[in-house]
Every structure is written in C-alpha cells, then in structure tokens.
PDB file as gemmi writes it, atoms N, CA and C in Angstrom:
CRYST1    1.000    1.000    1.000  90.00  90.00  90.00 P 1                      
ATOM      1  N   MET A   1     -35.465  -1.235   0.081  1.00  0.00           N  
ATOM      2  CA  MET A   1     -34.617   0.160   0.334  1.00  0.00           C  
ATOM      3  C   MET A   1     -34.312   1.321  -0.715  1.00  0.00           C  
ATOM      4  N   ARG A   2     -34.036   2.652   0.018  1.00  0.00           N  
ATOM      5  CA  ARG A   2     -34.686   3.433  -1.068  1.00  0.00           C  
ATOM      6  C   ARG A   2     -32.746   4.143  -0.543  1.00  0.00           C  
ATOM      7  N   LEU A   3     -32.257   4.930  -1.866  1.00  0.00           N  
ATOM      8  CA  LEU A   3     -31.511   5.452  -1.683  1.00  0.00           C  
ATOM      9  C   LEU A   3     -31.859   6.842  -2.664  1.00  0.00           C  
ATOM     10  N   THR A   4     -31.024   7.829  -1.530  1.00  0.00           N  
ATOM     11  CA  THR A   4     -31.365   9.125  -1.536  1.00  0.00           C  
ATOM     12  C   THR A   4     -29.454   9.789  -1.623  1.00  0.00           C  
ATOM     13  N   TYR A   5     -29.948  11.232  -2.681  1.00  0.00           N  
ATOM     14  CA  TYR A   5     -28.957  12.026  -2.579  1.00  0.00           C  
ATOM     15  C   TYR A   5     -28.672  13.299  -2.478  1.00  0.00           C  
ATOM     16  N   ASP A   6     -28.112  14.465  -1.940  1.00  0.00           N  
ATOM     17  CA  ASP A   6     -28.211  15.240  -1.553  1.00  0.00           C  
ATOM     18  C   ASP A   6     -26.511  16.315  -2.028  1.00  0.00           C  
ATOM     19  N   ALA A   7     -26.700  16.317  -3.514  1.00  0.00           N  
ATOM     20  CA  ALA A   7     -25.486  17.023  -3.971  1.00  0.00           C  
ATOM     21  C   ALA A   7     -24.861  18.340  -3.196  1.00  0.00           C  
ATOM     22  N   THR A   8     -25.899  19.295  -2.627  1.00  0.00           N  
ATOM     23  CA  THR A   8     -25.455  19.946  -1.560  1.00  0.00           C  
ATOM     24  C   THR A   8     -24.897  20.170  -0.656  1.00  0.00           C  
ATOM     25  N   THR A   9     -24.796  19.055  -0.458  1.00  0.00           N  
ATOM     26  CA  THR A   9     -23.802  18.631   1.534  1.00  0.00           C  
ATOM     27  C   THR A   9     -23.354  17.261   0.625  1.00  0.00           C  
ATOM     28  N   ASP A  10     -23.168  16.839  -0.781  1.00  0.00           N  
ATOM     29  CA  ASP A  10     -22.400  15.585  -1.021  1.00  0.00           C  
ATOM     30  C   ASP A  10     -23.001  14.466  -0.217  1.00  0.00           C  
ATOM     31  N   VAL A  11     -23.609  13.989   0.678  1.00  0.00           N  
ATOM     32  CA  VAL A  11     -24.152  13.271   1.168  1.00  0.00           C  
ATOM     33  C   VAL A  11     -25.336  12.011   0.724  1.00  0.00           C  
ATOM     34  N   ALA A  12     -25.313  11.158   0.796  1.00  0.00           N  
ATOM     35  CA  ALA A  12     -26.254   9.706   0.045  1.00  0.00           C  
ATOM     36  C   ALA A  12     -26.829   9.282   1.545  1.00  0.00           C  
ATOM     37  N   TYR A  13     -27.673   8.504   1.253  1.00  0.00           N  
ATOM     38  CA  TYR A  13     -28.335   7.773   2.537  1.00  0.00           C  
ATOM     39  C   TYR A  13     -28.806   6.952   1.921  1.00  0.00           C  
ATOM     40  N   LEU A  14     -28.356   5.432   2.625  1.00  0.00           N  
ATOM     41  CA  LEU A  14     -29.229   4.522   1.824  1.00  0.00           C  
ATOM     42  C   LEU A  14     -30.198   3.919   3.332  1.00  0.00           C  
ATOM     43  N   SER A  15     -31.411   3.886   2.981  1.00  0.00           N  
ATOM     44  CA  SER A  15     -32.516   3.594   4.019  1.00  0.00           C  
ATOM     45  C   SER A  15     -32.602   2.105   4.008  1.00  0.00           C  
ATOM     46  N   LEU A  16     -32.252   1.668   4.911  1.00  0.00           N  
ATOM     47  CA  LEU A  16     -32.379  -0.199   4.898  1.00  0.00           C  
ATOM     48  C   LEU A  16     -33.919  -0.603   5.212  1.00  0.00           C  
ATOM     49  N   ARG A  17     -35.018   0.360   6.123  1.00  0.00           N  
ATOM     50  CA  ARG A  17     -35.893   0.560   6.028  1.00  0.00           C  
ATOM     51  C   ARG A  17     -36.663   1.578   6.549  1.00  0.00           C  
ATOM     52  N   PRO A  18     -37.951   1.648   6.369  1.00  0.00           N  
ATOM     53  CA  PRO A  18     -38.790   2.968   6.756  1.00  0.00           C  
ATOM     54  C   PRO A  18     -38.360   3.147   8.114  1.00  0.00           C  
ATOM     55  N   LEU A  19     -38.928   3.851   8.773  1.00  0.00           N  
ATOM     56  CA  LEU A  19     -39.131   4.282  10.415  1.00  0.00           C  
ATOM     57  C   LEU A  19     -40.640   4.250  10.602  1.00  0.00           C  
ATOM     58  N   ALA A  20     -40.759   3.443  11.446  1.00  0.00           N  
ATOM     59  CA  ALA A  20     -42.012   3.122  11.804  1.00  0.00           C  
ATOM     60  C   ALA A  20     -42.944   4.861  12.510  1.00  0.00           C  
ATOM     61  N   GLN A  21     -44.248   4.829  12.332  1.00  0.00           N  
ATOM     62  CA  GLN A  21     -44.583   6.350  13.158  1.00  0.00           C  
ATOM     63  C   GLN A  21     -44.717   6.401  14.967  1.00  0.00           C  
ATOM     64  N   GLY A  22     -43.681   7.757  14.737  1.00  0.00           N  
ATOM     65  CA  GLY A  22     -43.100   7.981  15.904  1.00  0.00           C  
ATOM     66  C   GLY A  22     -41.739   6.872  16.040  1.00  0.00           C  
ATOM     67  N   GLU A  23     -41.330   5.929  15.762  1.00  0.00           N  
ATOM     68  CA  GLU A  23     -40.546   5.780  15.725  1.00  0.00           C  
ATOM     69  C   GLU A  23     -38.569   6.710  15.885  1.00  0.00           C  
ATOM     70  N   LEU A  24     -37.941   7.026  16.962  1.00  0.00           N  
ATOM     71  CA  LEU A  24     -37.124   7.655  16.703  1.00  0.00           C  
ATOM     72  C   LEU A  24     -35.786   7.235  16.350  1.00  0.00           C  
ATOM     73  N   LEU A  25     -34.334   8.075  15.762  1.00  0.00           N  
ATOM     74  CA  LEU A  25     -33.084   7.493  15.860  1.00  0.00           C  
ATOM     75  C   LEU A  25     -32.791   7.573  17.158  1.00  0.00           C  
ATOM     76  N   GLY A  26     -31.342   6.438  17.291  1.00  0.00           N  
ATOM     77  CA  GLY A  26     -31.383   6.207  18.088  1.00  0.00           C  
ATOM     78  C   GLY A  26     -29.868   6.719  17.861  1.00  0.00           C  
ATOM     79  N   PRO A  27     -28.622   6.027  18.448  1.00  0.00           N  
ATOM     80  CA  PRO A  27     -27.146   6.717  18.297  1.00  0.00           C  
ATOM     81  C   PRO A  27     -26.692   6.443  17.035  1.00  0.00           C  
ATOM     82  N   THR A  28     -25.712   7.187  16.683  1.00  0.00           N  
ATOM     83  CA  THR A  28     -25.134   6.889  15.001  1.00  0.00           C  
ATOM     84  C   THR A  28     -23.885   6.978  15.355  1.00  0.00           C  
ATOM     85  N   LEU A  29     -23.271   6.014  14.296  1.00  0.00           N  
ATOM     86  CA  LEU A  29     -21.592   5.165  14.947  1.00  0.00           C  
ATOM     87  C   LEU A  29     -21.474   5.827  13.474  1.00  0.00           C  
ATOM     88  N   LEU A  30     -19.709   6.323  13.904  1.00  0.00           N  
ATOM     89  CA  LEU A  30     -19.145   6.982  12.219  1.00  0.00           C  
ATOM     90  C   LEU A  30     -18.573   5.793  12.429  1.00  0.00           C  
ATOM     91  N   LEU A  31     -18.505   5.370  11.484  1.00  0.00           N  
ATOM     92  CA  LEU A  31     -17.254   3.748  11.478  1.00  0.00           C  
ATOM     93  C   LEU A  31     -15.678   5.035  11.254  1.00  0.00           C  
ATOM     94  N   GLU A  32     -14.994   4.551  11.519  1.00  0.00           N  
ATOM     95  CA  GLU A  32     -13.278   4.883  11.306  1.00  0.00           C  
ATOM     96  C   GLU A  32     -13.075   5.511   9.361  1.00  0.00           C  
ATOM     97  N   ASN A  33     -12.753   6.001   9.517  1.00  0.00           N  
ATOM     98  CA  ASN A  33     -12.325   7.019   8.468  1.00  0.00           C  
ATOM     99  C   ASN A  33     -10.381   5.534   7.666  1.00  0.00           C  
ATOM    100  N   ASP A  34     -10.792   5.373   6.430  1.00  0.00           N  
ATOM    101  CA  ASP A  34      -9.587   3.921   5.660  1.00  0.00           C  
ATOM    102  C   ASP A  34      -8.971   5.254   4.912  1.00  0.00           C  
ATOM    103  N   ARG A  35      -7.796   5.131   4.934  1.00  0.00           N  
ATOM    104  CA  ARG A  35      -6.725   6.675   3.986  1.00  0.00           C  
ATOM    105  C   ARG A  35      -7.353   6.107   2.638  1.00  0.00           C  
ATOM    106  N   GLU A  36      -7.871   4.612   2.326  1.00  0.00           N  
ATOM    107  CA  GLU A  36      -7.792   4.084   1.481  1.00  0.00           C  
ATOM    108  C   GLU A  36      -9.513   4.761   0.514  1.00  0.00           C  
ATOM    109  N   PHE A  37      -9.705   5.051   1.780  1.00  0.00           N  
ATOM    110  CA  PHE A  37     -11.803   4.853   1.469  1.00  0.00           C  
ATOM    111  C   PHE A  37     -11.721   6.984   1.307  1.00  0.00           C  
ATOM    112  N   PRO A  38     -12.195   7.191   0.652  1.00  0.00           N  
ATOM    113  CA  PRO A  38     -12.062   8.743   0.468  1.00  0.00           C  
ATOM    114  C   PRO A  38     -13.146   9.712   1.391  1.00  0.00           C  
ATOM    115  N   GLY A  39     -14.088   8.884   2.182  1.00  0.00           N  
ATOM    116  CA  GLY A  39     -15.354   9.213   2.140  1.00  0.00           C  
ATOM    117  C   GLY A  39     -15.317   8.629   3.844  1.00  0.00           C  
ATOM    118  N   ALA A  40     -16.789   9.345   4.295  1.00  0.00           N  
ATOM    119  CA  ALA A  40     -16.697   8.265   5.666  1.00  0.00           C  
ATOM    120  C   ALA A  40     -18.717   7.911   5.742  1.00  0.00           C  
ATOM    121  N   VAL A  41     -18.513   6.640   6.507  1.00  0.00           N  
ATOM    122  CA  VAL A  41     -19.481   5.984   6.474  1.00  0.00           C  
ATOM    123  C   VAL A  41     -20.125   6.365   8.631  1.00  0.00           C  
ATOM    124  N   ALA A  42     -21.536   6.478   8.485  1.00  0.00           N  
ATOM    125  CA  ALA A  42     -22.451   6.495   8.990  1.00  0.00           C  
ATOM    126  C   ALA A  42     -23.543   5.450   9.331  1.00  0.00           C  
ATOM    127  N   LEU A  43     -23.334   4.455  10.194  1.00  0.00           N  
ATOM    128  CA  LEU A  43     -25.325   4.253  11.127  1.00  0.00           C  
ATOM    129  C   LEU A  43     -26.327   4.694  11.906  1.00  0.00           C  
ATOM    130  N   ASP A  44     -27.091   5.072  11.210  1.00  0.00           N  
ATOM    131  CA  ASP A  44     -28.791   4.626  11.748  1.00  0.00           C  
ATOM    132  C   ASP A  44     -28.871   3.770  12.859  1.00  0.00           C  
ATOM    133  N   PHE A  45     -29.229   4.105  14.259  1.00  0.00           N  
ATOM    134  CA  PHE A  45     -30.142   3.160  14.736  1.00  0.00           C  
ATOM    135  C   PHE A  45     -31.368   3.273  15.248  1.00  0.00           C  
ATOM    136  N   SER A  46     -32.020   2.292  15.455  1.00  0.00           N  
ATOM    137  CA  SER A  46     -33.876   2.689  15.935  1.00  0.00           C  
ATOM    138  C   SER A  46     -33.041   2.764  17.633  1.00  0.00           C  
ATOM    139  N   LEU A  47     -33.653   3.381  17.967  1.00  0.00           N  
ATOM    140  CA  LEU A  47     -34.100   3.988  19.505  1.00  0.00           C  
ATOM    141  C   LEU A  47     -34.561   2.820  19.934  1.00  0.00           C  
ATOM    142  N   ALA A  48     -35.846   2.359  19.492  1.00  0.00           N  
ATOM    143  CA  ALA A  48     -36.696   1.395  19.957  1.00  0.00           C  
ATOM    144  C   ALA A  48     -36.327   0.248  20.523  1.00  0.00           C  
ATOM    145  N   ASP A  49     -35.125  -0.460  19.094  1.00  0.00           N  
ATOM    146  CA  ASP A  49     -34.777  -1.476  19.092  1.00  0.00           C  
ATOM    147  C   ASP A  49     -33.169  -2.177  18.578  1.00  0.00           C  
ATOM    148  N   GLY A  50     -32.603  -0.614  18.558  1.00  0.00           N  
ATOM    149  CA  GLY A  50     -31.248  -0.767  18.550  1.00  0.00           C  
ATOM    150  C   GLY A  50     -30.700  -1.245  17.014  1.00  0.00           C  
ATOM    151  N   ARG A  51     -31.882  -2.076  16.068  1.00  0.00           N  
ATOM    152  CA  ARG A  51     -31.808  -2.021  14.477  1.00  0.00           C  
ATOM    153  C   ARG A  51     -31.181  -1.061  13.607  1.00  0.00           C  
ATOM    154  N   VAL A  52     -30.381  -1.422  12.901  1.00  0.00           N  
ATOM    155  CA  VAL A  52     -30.125  -1.274  11.966  1.00  0.00           C  
ATOM    156  C   VAL A  52     -30.862  -0.164  10.725  1.00  0.00           C  
ATOM    157  N   ILE A  53     -31.466   1.305  11.380  1.00  0.00           N  
ATOM    158  CA  ILE A  53     -31.930   1.847  10.109  1.00  0.00           C  
ATOM    159  C   ILE A  53     -31.542   2.196   8.604  1.00  0.00           C  
ATOM    160  N   GLY A  54     -30.263   3.118   8.420  1.00  0.00           N  
ATOM    161  CA  GLY A  54     -29.514   2.957   7.405  1.00  0.00           C  
ATOM    162  C   GLY A  54     -28.683   3.643   7.656  1.00  0.00           C  
ATOM    163  N   LEU A  55     -27.738   3.499   6.167  1.00  0.00           N  
ATOM    164  CA  LEU A  55     -26.093   4.268   6.066  1.00  0.00           C  
ATOM    165  C   LEU A  55     -26.254   5.527   4.787  1.00  0.00           C  
ATOM    166  N   GLU A  56     -25.317   6.285   6.256  1.00  0.00           N  
ATOM    167  CA  GLU A  56     -25.200   7.880   5.138  1.00  0.00           C  
ATOM    168  C   GLU A  56     -23.617   7.684   5.068  1.00  0.00           C  
ATOM    169  N   PHE A  57     -23.574   8.138   3.586  1.00  0.00           N  
ATOM    170  CA  PHE A  57     -22.022   8.140   2.990  1.00  0.00           C  
ATOM    171  C   PHE A  57     -21.882   9.618   2.761  1.00  0.00           C  
ATOM    172  N   GLN A  58     -20.885  10.290   3.196  1.00  0.00           N  
ATOM    173  CA  GLN A  58     -20.439  11.410   3.665  1.00  0.00           C  
ATOM    174  C   GLN A  58     -19.435  11.089   2.205  1.00  0.00           C  
ATOM    175  N   MET A  59     -19.352  13.124   1.598  1.00  0.00           N  
ATOM    176  CA  MET A  59     -18.540  12.711   0.396  1.00  0.00           C  
ATOM    177  C   MET A  59     -18.503  11.262  -0.265  1.00  0.00           C  
ATOM    178  N   ALA A  60     -20.292  11.594  -0.605  1.00  0.00           N  
ATOM    179  CA  ALA A  60     -20.387  10.747  -1.633  1.00  0.00           C  
ATOM    180  C   ALA A  60     -19.874  10.307  -2.462  1.00  0.00           C  
ATOM    181  N   SER A  61     -19.726  11.424  -3.662  1.00  0.00           N  
ATOM    182  CA  SER A  61     -19.362  11.373  -4.904  1.00  0.00           C  
ATOM    183  C   SER A  61     -17.918  11.032  -4.858  1.00  0.00           C  
ATOM    184  N   ALA A  62     -17.151  10.988  -3.778  1.00  0.00           N  
ATOM    185  CA  ALA A  62     -15.367  10.560  -3.728  1.00  0.00           C  
ATOM    186  C   ALA A  62     -16.010   8.780  -3.582  1.00  0.00           C  
ATOM    187  N   CYS A  63     -16.608   8.283  -3.126  1.00  0.00           N  
ATOM    188  CA  CYS A  63     -16.781   6.884  -2.674  1.00  0.00           C  
ATOM    189  C   CYS A  63     -18.220   5.794  -2.842  1.00  0.00           C  
ATOM    190  N   LEU A  64     -19.124   6.518  -3.715  1.00  0.00           N  
ATOM    191  CA  LEU A  64     -19.556   6.018  -4.277  1.00  0.00           C  
ATOM    192  C   LEU A  64     -19.789   5.961  -5.953  1.00  0.00           C  
ATOM    193  N   PRO A  65     -20.257   4.770  -6.894  1.00  0.00           N  
ATOM    194  CA  PRO A  65     -20.327   4.886  -8.492  1.00  0.00           C  
ATOM    195  C   PRO A  65     -20.887   6.282  -8.826  1.00  0.00           C  
ATOM    196  N   VAL A  66     -20.870   7.328  -9.608  1.00  0.00           N  
ATOM    197  CA  VAL A  66     -21.258   8.495 -10.568  1.00  0.00           C  
ATOM    198  C   VAL A  66     -22.790   7.377 -11.005  1.00  0.00           C  
ATOM    199  N   GLU A  67     -22.604   5.953 -11.451  1.00  0.00           N  
ATOM    200  CA  GLU A  67     -23.901   5.778 -11.974  1.00  0.00           C  
ATOM    201  C   GLU A  67     -25.115   5.249 -10.932  1.00  0.00           C  
ATOM    202  N   LEU A  68     -24.053   4.538  -9.323  1.00  0.00           N  
ATOM    203  CA  LEU A  68     -25.337   4.953  -8.387  1.00  0.00           C  
ATOM    204  C   LEU A  68     -25.986   6.352  -7.849  1.00  0.00           C  
ATOM    205  N   LEU A  69     -25.115   6.895  -7.538  1.00  0.00           N  
ATOM    206  CA  LEU A  69     -25.857   7.782  -6.934  1.00  0.00           C  
ATOM    207  C   LEU A  69     -27.123   8.731  -8.813  1.00  0.00           C  
ATOM    208  N   ALA A  70     -26.674   8.124  -9.749  1.00  0.00           N  
ATOM    209  CA  ALA A  70     -27.338   9.000 -10.877  1.00  0.00           C  
ATOM    210  C   ALA A  70     -28.966   7.745 -10.725  1.00  0.00           C  
ATOM    211  N   THR A  71     -29.154   7.435  -9.854  1.00  0.00           N  
ATOM    212  CA  THR A  71     -29.895   6.932  -9.832  1.00  0.00           C  
ATOM    213  C   THR A  71     -31.365   7.226  -8.728  1.00  0.00           C  
ATOM    214  N   ALA A  72     -30.264   7.675  -7.565  1.00  0.00           N  
ATOM    215  CA  ALA A  72     -30.600   8.252  -6.376  1.00  0.00           C  
ATOM    216  C   ALA A  72     -32.295   9.355  -6.589  1.00  0.00           C  
ATOM    217  N   GLU A  73     -32.794   9.188  -5.396  1.00  0.00           N  
ATOM    218  CA  GLU A  73     -33.704  10.246  -5.255  1.00  0.00           C  
ATOM    219  C   GLU A  73     -33.148  11.580  -4.881  1.00  0.00           C  
ATOM    220  N   ARG A  74     -33.233  12.721  -5.309  1.00  0.00           N  
ATOM    221  CA  ARG A  74     -32.538  13.995  -5.213  1.00  0.00           C  
ATOM    222  C   ARG A  74     -33.428  14.832  -4.310  1.00  0.00           C  
ATOM    223  N   ARG A  75     -32.616  14.902  -3.358  1.00  0.00           N  
ATOM    224  CA  ARG A  75     -32.639  16.070  -2.352  1.00  0.00           C  
ATOM    225  C   ARG A  75     -32.257  16.750  -1.828  1.00  0.00           C  
ATOM    226  N   ASP A  76     -31.520  17.843  -2.863  1.00  0.00           N  
ATOM    227  CA  ASP A  76     -30.836  18.978  -3.005  1.00  0.00           C  
ATOM    228  C   ASP A  76     -31.366  19.823  -1.803  1.00  0.00           C  
ATOM    229  N   GLY A  77     -30.253  20.017  -0.579  1.00  0.00           N  
ATOM    230  CA  GLY A  77     -31.008  21.179   0.366  1.00  0.00           C  
ATOM    231  C   GLY A  77     -31.732  20.546   1.614  1.00  0.00           C  
ATOM    232  N   GLU A  78     -32.519  19.252   1.082  1.00  0.00           N  
ATOM    233  CA  GLU A  78     -33.602  19.487   2.183  1.00  0.00           C  
ATOM    234  C   GLU A  78     -32.818  18.618   3.169  1.00  0.00           C  
ATOM    235  N   GLY A  79     -31.894  17.808   3.203  1.00  0.00           N  
ATOM    236  CA  GLY A  79     -31.203  17.182   3.867  1.00  0.00           C  
ATOM    237  C   GLY A  79     -30.586  17.809   5.522  1.00  0.00           C  
ATOM    238  N   LEU A  80     -29.823  18.965   5.075  1.00  0.00           N  
ATOM    239  CA  LEU A  80     -29.388  19.885   6.109  1.00  0.00           C  
ATOM    240  C   LEU A  80     -30.092  20.069   7.029  1.00  0.00           C  
ATOM    241  N   ALA A  81     -31.830  20.561   6.957  1.00  0.00           N  
ATOM    242  CA  ALA A  81     -32.728  20.967   7.868  1.00  0.00           C  
ATOM    243  C   ALA A  81     -33.193  19.550   8.979  1.00  0.00           C  
ATOM    244  N   ASP A  82     -33.078  18.643   8.407  1.00  0.00           N  
ATOM    245  CA  ASP A  82     -33.339  17.350   8.632  1.00  0.00           C  
ATOM    246  C   ASP A  82     -32.512  16.581   9.804  1.00  0.00           C  
ATOM    247  N   ARG A  83     -31.426  16.844   8.934  1.00  0.00           N  
ATOM    248  CA  ARG A  83     -29.983  16.717  10.520  1.00  0.00           C  
ATOM    249  C   ARG A  83     -29.809  17.066  11.532  1.00  0.00           C  
ATOM    250  N   PHE A  84     -30.103  18.537  11.205  1.00  0.00           N  
ATOM    251  CA  PHE A  84     -29.912  20.182  12.161  1.00  0.00           C  
ATOM    252  C   PHE A  84     -31.128  18.805  13.155  1.00  0.00           C  
ATOM    253  N   ALA A  85     -32.146  19.006  12.814  1.00  0.00           N  
ATOM    254  CA  ALA A  85     -33.293  18.849  13.417  1.00  0.00           C  
ATOM    255  C   ALA A  85     -33.254  17.133  14.311  1.00  0.00           C  
ATOM    256  N   GLU A  86     -32.520  16.514  13.905  1.00  0.00           N  
ATOM    257  CA  GLU A  86     -32.225  15.292  15.114  1.00  0.00           C  
ATOM    258  C   GLU A  86     -31.331  15.436  15.873  1.00  0.00           C  
ATOM    259  N   ARG A  87     -30.160  15.560  15.182  1.00  0.00           N  
ATOM    260  CA  ARG A  87     -28.816  16.180  16.045  1.00  0.00           C  
ATOM    261  C   ARG A  87     -29.010  16.825  17.520  1.00  0.00           C  
ATOM    262  N   LEU A  88     -30.184  17.858  17.113  1.00  0.00           N  
ATOM    263  CA  LEU A  88     -30.964  18.655  18.014  1.00  0.00           C  
ATOM    264  C   LEU A  88     -31.639  18.201  19.297  1.00  0.00           C  
ATOM    265  N   ALA A  89     -32.557  17.423  18.664  1.00  0.00           N  
ATOM    266  CA  ALA A  89     -33.442  16.618  19.613  1.00  0.00           C  
ATOM    267  C   ALA A  89     -32.646  15.339  20.320  1.00  0.00           C  
ATOM    268  N   ARG A  90     -31.447  15.173  20.512  1.00  0.00           N  
ATOM    269  CA  ARG A  90     -30.438  14.263  20.875  1.00  0.00           C  
ATOM    270  C   ARG A  90     -29.788  14.897  21.750  1.00  0.00           C  
ATOM    271  N   HIS A  91     -29.465  16.081  21.429  1.00  0.00           N  
ATOM    272  CA  HIS A  91     -28.895  16.863  22.259  1.00  0.00           C  
ATOM    273  C   HIS A  91     -29.093  17.069  23.026  1.00  0.00           C  
ATOM    274  N   ILE A  92     -30.703  17.707  22.568  1.00  0.00           N  
ATOM    275  CA  ILE A  92     -31.445  18.200  23.985  1.00  0.00           C  
ATOM    276  C   ILE A  92     -31.541  17.226  25.144  1.00  0.00           C  
ATOM    277  N   ALA A  93     -32.259  16.165  24.451  1.00  0.00           N  
ATOM    278  CA  ALA A  93     -32.547  14.970  25.618  1.00  0.00           C  
ATOM    279  C   ALA A  93     -31.552  14.359  26.409  1.00  0.00           C  
ATOM    280  N   GLY A  94     -30.149  14.269  26.283  1.00  0.00           N  
ATOM    281  CA  GLY A  94     -28.941  14.218  26.588  1.00  0.00           C  
ATOM    282  C   GLY A  94     -29.057  12.759  27.202  1.00  0.00           C  
ATOM    283  N   PRO A  95     -28.279  12.448  27.903  1.00  0.00           N  
ATOM    284  CA  PRO A  95     -28.234  10.658  29.001  1.00  0.00           C  
ATOM    285  C   PRO A  95     -29.220  10.971  29.228  1.00  0.00           C  
ATOM    286  N   GLY A  96     -29.907   9.357  29.418  1.00  0.00           N  
ATOM    287  CA  GLY A  96     -31.101   9.319  30.177  1.00  0.00           C  
ATOM    288  C   GLY A  96     -32.687   9.586  30.002  1.00  0.00           C  
ATOM    289  N   ASN A  97     -32.521  10.454  29.056  1.00  0.00           N  
ATOM    290  CA  ASN A  97     -33.876  11.185  28.312  1.00  0.00           C  
ATOM    291  C   ASN A  97     -34.034  10.893  27.410  1.00  0.00           C  
ATOM    292  N   PRO A  98     -34.822  10.353  26.775  1.00  0.00           N  
ATOM    293  CA  PRO A  98     -35.446   9.994  25.499  1.00  0.00           C  
ATOM    294  C   PRO A  98     -35.850  11.164  24.601  1.00  0.00           C  
ATOM    295  N   ALA A  99     -35.081  11.145  23.667  1.00  0.00           N  
ATOM    296  CA  ALA A  99     -35.411  12.910  22.428  1.00  0.00           C  
ATOM    297  C   ALA A  99     -36.985  12.328  22.445  1.00  0.00           C  
ATOM    298  N   ARG A 100     -37.362  13.418  22.019  1.00  0.00           N  
ATOM    299  CA  ARG A 100     -39.010  14.014  21.907  1.00  0.00           C  
ATOM    300  C   ARG A 100     -38.544  14.291  20.264  1.00  0.00           C  
ATOM    301  N   PRO A 101     -39.476  13.731  19.636  1.00  0.00           N  
ATOM    302  CA  PRO A 101     -39.468  14.078  18.336  1.00  0.00           C  
ATOM    303  C   PRO A 101     -40.188  15.540  18.328  1.00  0.00           C  
ATOM    304  N   LEU A 102     -39.303  16.136  17.233  1.00  0.00           N  
ATOM    305  CA  LEU A 102     -39.696  17.824  16.726  1.00  0.00           C  
ATOM    306  C   LEU A 102     -40.585  17.712  15.939  1.00  0.00           C  
ATOM    307  N   ALA A 103     -40.901  19.156  15.698  1.00  0.00           N  
ATOM    308  CA  ALA A 103     -41.830  19.155  14.266  1.00  0.00           C  
ATOM    309  C   ALA A 103     -41.539  18.836  13.452  1.00  0.00           C  
ATOM    310  N   ARG A 104     -40.208  18.473  12.922  1.00  0.00           N  
ATOM    311  CA  ARG A 104     -40.021  17.863  12.019  1.00  0.00           C  
ATOM    312  C   ARG A 104     -40.216  16.549  11.531  1.00  0.00           C  
ATOM    313  N   SER A 105     -40.729  15.311  10.759  1.00  0.00           N  
ATOM    314  CA  SER A 105     -40.597  13.944  11.280  1.00  0.00           C  
ATOM    315  C   SER A 105     -38.727  13.909  11.079  1.00  0.00           C  
ATOM    316  N   PRO A 106     -38.632  12.694  12.184  1.00  0.00           N  
ATOM    317  CA  PRO A 106     -36.472  12.109  11.771  1.00  0.00           C  
ATOM    318  C   PRO A 106     -36.149  11.839   9.923  1.00  0.00           C  
ATOM    319  N   ARG A 107     -35.451  11.481   9.738  1.00  0.00           N  
ATOM    320  CA  ARG A 107     -35.110  11.460   8.062  1.00  0.00           C  
ATOM    321  C   ARG A 107     -36.257  10.472   7.679  1.00  0.00           C  
ATOM    322  N   THR A 108     -36.175  11.362   6.385  1.00  0.00           N  
ATOM    323  CA  THR A 108     -37.064  10.736   5.816  1.00  0.00           C  
ATOM    324  C   THR A 108     -36.666  10.824   4.047  1.00  0.00           C  
ATOM    325  N   HIS A 109     -35.576   9.960   4.817  1.00  0.00           N  
ATOM    326  CA  HIS A 109     -34.585   9.008   2.967  1.00  0.00           C  
ATOM    327  C   HIS A 109     -35.427   8.128   2.496  1.00  0.00           C  
TER     328      HIS A 109                                                      
END                                                                             
C-alpha cells in the first residue's frame, strides 16, 4: 500500500495495489457523505477485473489524522493533471467503448 497527498487539492490517495502495465481505471464510486464525516471518499476500480485499486480522500486534512498525512508521499500540484486526464479518457470513451490510455499514465499514486 502507498499513501500520497496533494495539499494543493487537499486530496490523499491510498493505493491498495499498483496498476499493471496498460491497466485502465474503471468506474469510480463516490461514497455517500455522512454529516459526521468532514470529507468524501471515492473508490477506484480496475476496468479489467473490477477489483478495487485505491481510495481517494477528498478534504483529506479534515478527515485523516495529521500524523498520517505527514507520512504520505507529497504530490503537490501533480494530481490535478492526472485526475483530469483519467476522467477525460472515461468521458471520451463513453458507454460501451473502452477507454484508451492517454499520453499520461493512469494514477501513479
């Protein structure tokens, strides 16, 4: 497992396993917000086998311990372009068309 944190977007990402060469991210599931939980959590799945790839914590500084974020690999500013490229690829592919990888690799968290 690997934890990264981008203070620019206040997003932490817990990668449960590395992406295989050419493996694409599939659907992202945004878990319902709880009034008691100050952030949001999204699960990323593999398009190939449907297994969970990782968890994205939005508003990470509000919902994760400071001590944990201090141990994370910093990616300040890098996550914006990666996340935009991933979502753009999924949008372009549309339903029924598999997403093709863009020049950028999928999440390198």
